[in-house]
N, C-alpha and C positions, 0 to 999 in steps of 0.2 A: 378650465382646471381640466374636467373627464376627458376632453377632445386631448386634448395633452396627453396624460396620463395613459388612454388608449395609444395615441403616436408611437412612443414608448415600447409600450407594450411590444407594438409591432413591429418595430424596427428593432427588436430581441432578438428574432429570430433571422434578423439580417446577418451574414459574416459574408468574409471576400474570398471567395473560393477561389484565384486565383491560389495565391500565395500556401490556401489550408491555416489560417489561424486559427488562435485557440477562441473558442466561444467569445462574441463581444462580451464587453464587460458592464456587472452590474443589473442586465435582466435574465427574465426567466423564458428561455426557450418555451414552457409549456405554457402560459399565460394565456388567459383565454384572449383572442382578438375584438371579439364581438364583430361590429358591423363598421370594422374601422377603414379597409381598404373601400368601400362605399363612401364614407361621408370624408376622407381625408385624404383618399388618393383616387386617382383615374390611372384605368390601364394605360401601356404608353406604347404606343404601337411603333413599330419599325416603318415608316410610311417613306423613308430614303432607301429603298433597298435598289441596287442600281447604282448609286451614285457613289464617285469615287473622294473618297476620302474621312470625313467624319462630324456630324453636328454637334458635338460635345467636345466642352474644352479640353478635356483628355481623350485619349484614342480607346482608353479601355476605363475599369469603375477603380475607384482609389479609396485606401483608407478616407473617412472621414469623421466630421462632428456635426452635431445639429443641436442651435437654439430655441429652444419652443419662444414664443411668445409669452405663454402661460409661466416660463421658467424654469420648465424641464430642462435635460439636456440627454442628448443618446450619441453615445460616444464609441469608436469602433466601425460605425457604418458603411456599407460599402454603394460611395454614391458619384456622381458626374454633374453636371450642369449643362443644359442644352441649350445652347447657343444662338437656336432660328428660333425653339418657343418657349424660351427664358422661364425654363423649370428646372426644378429639381427634383434630378430623378437618383431613385435607388432599386438597388436589382436582391430582389427576394431568394432565398435559400430554398426556404420552404415551398412558397407559390412557383417560383422558378420561372418570374416572369419581372418585368422589369415596369416599375409604378412612378409617376410623377406624382409629387408631393403637392397639396394646395399652398400657396405662395402666403397666403394672409394668415397662413396657423405658424409661421418660421421667422423669426427672430433675425436669424444669422446662419452660417454652416461654415464651416472648415474643410477644403478638400487638400490632402496631404500628398503632394507628387513627389516622384521617383528618386529625388535630390534630396527626399524628408524635409520639406519646406514645407510649411503650413500656408498656405492661401485663406484667408480670410473675405468671407462675401456679405455683404449688409445689402439694404435696399435703401439705396441714395436718389434715385429718380422712383415712378410711377410704376413704369415696368421694367420687372426685371430684379434682379441682385449684379451688383460688381464686385468687383474686387476691390479691397482696402489698400492702395499701393503704402498713403503716407497719409497721416492725419496730427499735423504743426500747425502754425500759422498760417502754412500752403497747406490745404487737404488735398489730395488727389484718390483718382478712383479709378479703374480698364473696366469698361461695360464691354464684355465678348458679344461678339455680333457674327453672323455667317448668315450667305447668300448663296444659292444656287447658283452656278453660270452655268449654264446651258450649252450641252454638243453644238460646236460651230464646225458643220463638215467642211462646209466651203468648195470651189474648184478642186482641180484633179493637183492642180500646182502652187496650193494656197499654204505657205509651211507656217503657218498659224491656225493650220486646222484641229479643230479638239472634238473627238469621236465620242466623247462621254461629259458626262454630268458632274461637275464639278464642286466640294464647297470652297468657299473663299472667305477669306477672314476679314470683317471688314471691322478690325475694333476699333472702341472709341475714349482717350482719354479725357478723362472729365476733371476741371479742377477749379478751384478756390483761392483766393486768397485774402485777407483780412480780413473774414467775416462777409465777402462776397458772394453771390450766388454762382453755383456750380456753370463754368460755360463748358465747351467742346475743344479742345486744341486737337493739334496736329504733335504724329510725334518727330518734331523736325526742329534743327537748331533757330533754323528762322522761325519757327511759331512762340518757341519758349526766348526767344528776345524780343520779342513783342511782346509779350504774358509781363515779361520782367525787364523792362528797359534799362531802368538802374542797376542790373545784374550782366549788363551785357557782357563786359568784357572777363567776367568770372565764368559766364556762359563758355566764350570761344575759349580762355583756356583750360576749361575742363576736358572740351568737347575734342581738343587739340591732346591731352593729355593721358585722357582715360579711352576714349575713342570710345564710348559708349552705343550699343546698338539698341536703341531707343524703340526697339518693337520685340525685346526682349525684358518681361518684367519687371525682374529682378533689379534690372542694370537701370533699368528707368526709375525704378524707387531709389536705388542708391543717388543716381543725378537729383531727384527730387527732394530725399533728403540733403544734399548739401546743397540745393538753393534756399534750405529752410534754414539752414544752418549759420548762412549770410545775413540774417536776419533780414 
């Protein structure tokens, strides 16, 4: 419990610098932080300097909330999620640095995108957090993962040459149905037809009419919810 309280007091000094919002909700900015930074956080170094793109879910920090395993909740924080190190990170206005939060102390967290949608993340695998897409008879989660594609200079006439390192998305959909264990599934019509052979006709009809982009988490969520409603 004490660690949870210290965490909340620490996050109380974090605000979203870009939009210059009012002070975070429910926290005392003058609270004694004790040794929170040493016991609950670590400095988050930018080891990816020079790599094109970003290692996080969002290019910049966004508003978000953190639910501690101890039961406390920190609201209105400046958060992001690193998809390479699998860490929730916070940006501190007071300390003027980015810190990684110990994942064993976090139950779940929420990131609010630029459209105002709240993305809920929880730990459903041993390593890292996943975005909750749908939880019903069908359970589906999105595991954000990135890799660094190294520069490939090639020859003078190589049209596919790349002169820089770049982050590449290699996200995974984790899904279960009827109480089964989670398994990874590709985001394609063929993969869903194989997973739900009894719904093959409905899947084809939905794809034809809606033409969803299954790489888009929102459209993917809508598609999975539709499958769940079919029973």
